[in-house]
N, C-alpha and C positions, 0 to 999 in steps of 0.2 A: 455298655456295649456287650453284646453276646459274643463270647469267645468259645468256639466249638473245639472240644477235645476229641479228636478222632480215635479210631481203633489203633492201638499201639502208639499212642500219643500222650504228651504231657504238656501242661501249661501252668505257669505261675503268674501272679499279678499282684500289684499293690495299688491298682487304680480302683477307687471306691465304686465307680460306675460299672465296672466289669462284672459280668455274670458268666462264670465258667460252666459249661454244660457238656455232658457226654450222653450219647444215645445208645439204645439197644444193648445194654449189658446183659448178656446171657451167661455163658460160662466164664466170660471175662470178669475181671474185678475192677471196680472204680474205687480209688483211694482219694479221699477228699481231706485236705488239711487246711487249717485256718488259725492264724495268730490274732487274737482279739486286741492286742496292744499295738503291734506293728501294722495291723490291717493288711496282712499278706495272706493270700489264698493260693492253693494249688490243687491240681487234679491230675491223676494218672489213670489211664485206661489200658491195663495190660491184658494180654491174651493167654499167656502160658507161664508156668512156674519158672522154667529155666530153658536155656537153649539146647540142653542135652550135650551131645558130643560136638555140636557145631558152634564152637565159641566165637567164630568170626561173625556169625549171625547176630549175636548179642552186641558186638561192636557196631555193626551196620544199623541195627534197629534196637537200641537199648530199652526203649519204652514198651517193646513187645513182651518183655519178660519181667517177672517180679524181682528176680535177683539183681537186675541192673536198673530197672525202672524206678523201684521204690527208693533206693539210695539217691538216684538222680533227682527225684521229686523233692526230697528233703533238703538236699544240697542247694538246689535252685531257690527254695524258699528261704533258707538261711542267708543266701547271697542278697536277698531283698530285705533282710532285717528280721526275719522270723527267728524265734527262740524255741528250741526243742521243748523246754519246760512249760511253754505257754500254748503249744500247738494242740488244737482240738482235732482229733482224727476220727473220720467216719469211713465206713467200708460198705460197699454195696455190690451185688452181683453173685457170682459163683453158682449159678443155676445149672441144672441138667436139662437144658432146652432141647438140644439135638441128640442127646445121649440119654434118653429117659430110662433105658435099661441099665445105665451105670457102668457100661463096659470100659470107657476111658476115664470117667470121673474127673474130667478136666476142671470143672467148677470146684469140686471138693479139693482137688490137689492145689488149685490156685489159692484157695482160702487157707489151707493148711500151711503152705510155705510162708504166706504172709503172717500168719499168727506166730509162727516160729521166729521169723525175722523180727517181729515186733517184741516178742518176749525177750529175745537176746539183747535188743537195744533199749529195753525198758520203755516201750511206747504203748500207751493204753488206747484202746478203741472206745471212744465216748459213746458212739451209737453205730448200729449196723443193721442191715437188712440183706441177708444172704441165704443162698440155697433155694430149694424149691425147683419149680420148672417154669419160671416166668421171666419175661424181659423187663429191664428197669432202665429208666432215664433219671439222671441226677444232675442237679444244678447247685451252684454256690454263688451267692451274692458276696463279692469280695468286701464291700464296704460294711456289711452287717454280719456276715457269717451265716446268714439264713441259708439252710440247705433244704431243697425241695426234692422229693422223690416221687416219681410216677411209676407205678407198678401195674403191669397188665392184669386186669381183672380186679384190682384193689383201688384204683384211682390215684389221686395226687394228695400228698400230705407232707408236712414238715418232718425232717429227720433230725 
């Protein structure tokens, strides 16, 4: 069953037939995690690194931000039986689609905060497709861990 992960959204599943998918990752980041033993998969589509001074916004919409969405993704996967040491983590997005001049660098900032969080928590990125100025769509087959990436101008391929 197709399970759509919207913008500023997160989903986890242990149903083998589920396919988690998120569309139109521009400057946003898609984090995909999968545990091959527990057969638990998860996906987060976050928009911004952090809420800035508006901490209430992070409580209202935790999946909008890396600092609140990433921990929530991992905790939700652990609750379904995933183990941190078995998780395969993939990252996509972080483009400069609307900001080609690089004035705001949201895509770059989104990726930088994620890599800092992962380094602090000893989480390795198995595969990634980030940066540039393209949109991406990514899907995860929960039963197999197969991750498919569709990139504007480059087509569709396994990640």
